[in-house]
N, C-alpha and C positions, 0 to 999 in steps of 0.2 A: 361395115364401119358405122353406118347410120344406127344400127341396132345397139352397138356398143355406146355410141354417143347418147342415144335416148335412155339407155340403161344407166349411164353415168349421171345424166340430168335427173333421173328419177331418184337415184341414191342421194344425190346432193340435196334435192328438194326434201326428201324424207329426213335427212340429218338436220337441215335448217329448221323445219317445222318441229321436229323433236326437241331441238335446243330451245326454241321459243316457248314451247309448252313447258319445258323444264324451268325456264326463267320465271314463269308465272307461279310455279309451285314454290319457288324460293323467295317470293315476296312475303313480307310480314303480313299477317292477317289484319284486316280492319274490322273491328267489332262494331257492327251496326245492326240493331234490331229494334223492335217496338219498345223494348225496355232498356235501351242503351242509357238514357238519362230520364229517370222517372220524375214526376212532379215532386218538388221538395223546396225546403226553405234553407238558405245558407247564410252564415255570418262570416264575413271576411275580417280577420284579426289583423289590424294594422298596428304594428309597433316597428316603424320603419326608421332608417338612419336619419331622416330629415325630409324636408319638403321636396328635395330633388328626386326622391325615390317614388313620389306619389304617381307620377305619370306612368311609370312601369307597373305599379300596382293596379292602376286603372286598366292597363292592357290586359291583365289577367281577368278582370271582370268582363271586359269586352270579349275576350276569347270564350268565357263562360256563356255569355249571352249568345254569341255566334254558334257555339256548339248546340245549344237548344234550338235556335232558329233553323239550323241546317239539318240536324240529325234527329231532333225530337220536337218537331213543330207543334204537335198537339198537346205536349206536356207544358206545365207551367213551372216557373221558378221565381221565388221571392228572394231577393238579395238585400242584405243590410251590411253596413260596414261599421266596425267599432274602431275608432282611431284613438290610441292612447299612448303613443310614443312621441318622439321629437317632431314628427310630421304634423302634429296638431296645429302648429303655427300657420300652416297653409289655410286654415279655416278662419284666420283673423283678417280683419279689414286691412291692417298695415302690411302684412306679408302677402296676403292674397293678391294685392296689386302687382307685386314683383313676379308672381306666377300666374298672371292673368289667364293665359291659355289653358293651363291645367285647372284652374278654378272654374273656368267656363265649361270645361269638360265634365267636371264634377257636377255642376249645376245641370248640365244636359242629361247626365245619367239619372239624376234625381227627377227631372221633369219628364224625360222620355220613358224611363223604365220603372219609376217609382222607387228607386233605390234610396234608402234612408242612410244618412251619415251621422252616426252617433259619435260625439267628440267628448273625451274625458275632461270633465271640469277640473279635476285635480291637476292634470297635465297642463291645461291652459293656464291655471294659476301659477303652477311651478315655473312656467315660462314668463311670468310677469304680466299676463294679460287678464282682463276681466270679462265678464259676461257681455258688456257693451262692445267689446272689441271683436266679438265673434260674428261671422257672416250669418245672415238670417236663415239660410237653408240648412245650416248645421243644427243638430239637436244635441244640446248639452246633456250629458249624463254624469251624475256625481262621481262615479268611479268606473272607468272603462272595463277593468277586469271583472267587476261585479256585473256589469251589463252583459259581458260575454257569457258568464255563467248563467244569468237569467234567461238569455236567449236560447242557450243550449237546453235548458230545462223546459223551454217552450217549444222544443222540437227542431230548432235550427241546427244544421250541421256546421261544424267549425271548419273553416278553410284558412289556414295560416298563409299570410301573404309574405313570402320570403323573396326579397328582391335581390337579384344578383346582377353583376355587370355582364349581361348576356352578350353584348356586342364584343367585349374583349375575349370572351370564351369562343365565340363564333369565329373571330379573326384568327385565333390560335388553333382551334380544332375543327372548325367548320369545313364542309366539303369545298374544295377548291375548284373553281371553274376557269376555263380558258377565257382570256379576255380578248 
């Protein structure tokens, strides 16, 4: 009887180990190598729905920086933003006070990572603001779309910032966990 029990335990152990090994094979591969993220220059294209979307757009930049610091620490990245949509108002003294935390975050990205924020002067004027209304860390550019093209000509890779209601999609389709 002891031999049968030992044999059964051995079979059970083999099945469990085999199933665990099979689980590892079914995981999605995580691509990490010395060239996962090479040194490069990127320009984020901001044409957002309004100032409310800026914080989420900053999250994308934060994730970009985190990817380099975690997976390509020896590589460099230069990031600039061209803002040319309705979100440009966040760069004004009047509206910037309403979104103080987001504006502080923008300033922090500028100071800590050297990220330049180019703001379309055409869009600022279309919103009724003047040069005097713009926060001093923003760099006014006559036309945002022209700046995007010039930066791409200068070797910057275009990253469109498409902001979605991530939270709503997560609530609807995200993995449910027991509470």
